[in-house]
C-alpha positions in Angstrom: 103.9 194.9 66.7 106.5 195.9 69.6 109.1 198.7 69.2 111.7 196.6 70.2 110.7 193.6 67.4 110.6 196.3 64.8 114.2 197.6 65.9 115.3 193.9 66.1 114.1 194.0 62.1 115.9 196.9 61.5 119.0 196.2 62.9 118.6 192.9 60.7 118.4 194.9 58.1 121.2 197.5 58.6 123.5 194.4 59.8 122.5 192.3 56.1 123.0 195.5 54.5 126.1 196.2 55.9 127.2 193.1 54.8 126.2 193.1 51.6 128.1 196.8 51.3 131.2 195.1 52.5 131.2 192.5 49.7 130.8 194.4 46.9 132.9 196.9 48.0 135.6 193.5 48.4 134.8 192.6 45.1 135.1 196.1 43.4 138.9 196.5 44.8 139.7 192.7 43.8 138.0 193.8 40.5 140.2 197.1 40.5 143.4 195.0 41.9 142.6 192.4 38.7 142.9 195.5 36.5 145.8 197.4 37.4 147.8 194.1 37.5 146.9 193.5 33.8 147.4 196.6 32.8 150.7 196.2 34.5 151.4 192.9 32.1 151.0 194.4 29.0 
């Protein structure tokens, strides 16, 4: 296994991880916004 292919795989893993992290943060923030909205309605 050459270092190049290893780096390429690593980069892909980091990219996927970052995408999942961003997706998680976005869903968390939208969830919080929803909770804030609900608490304002009451």
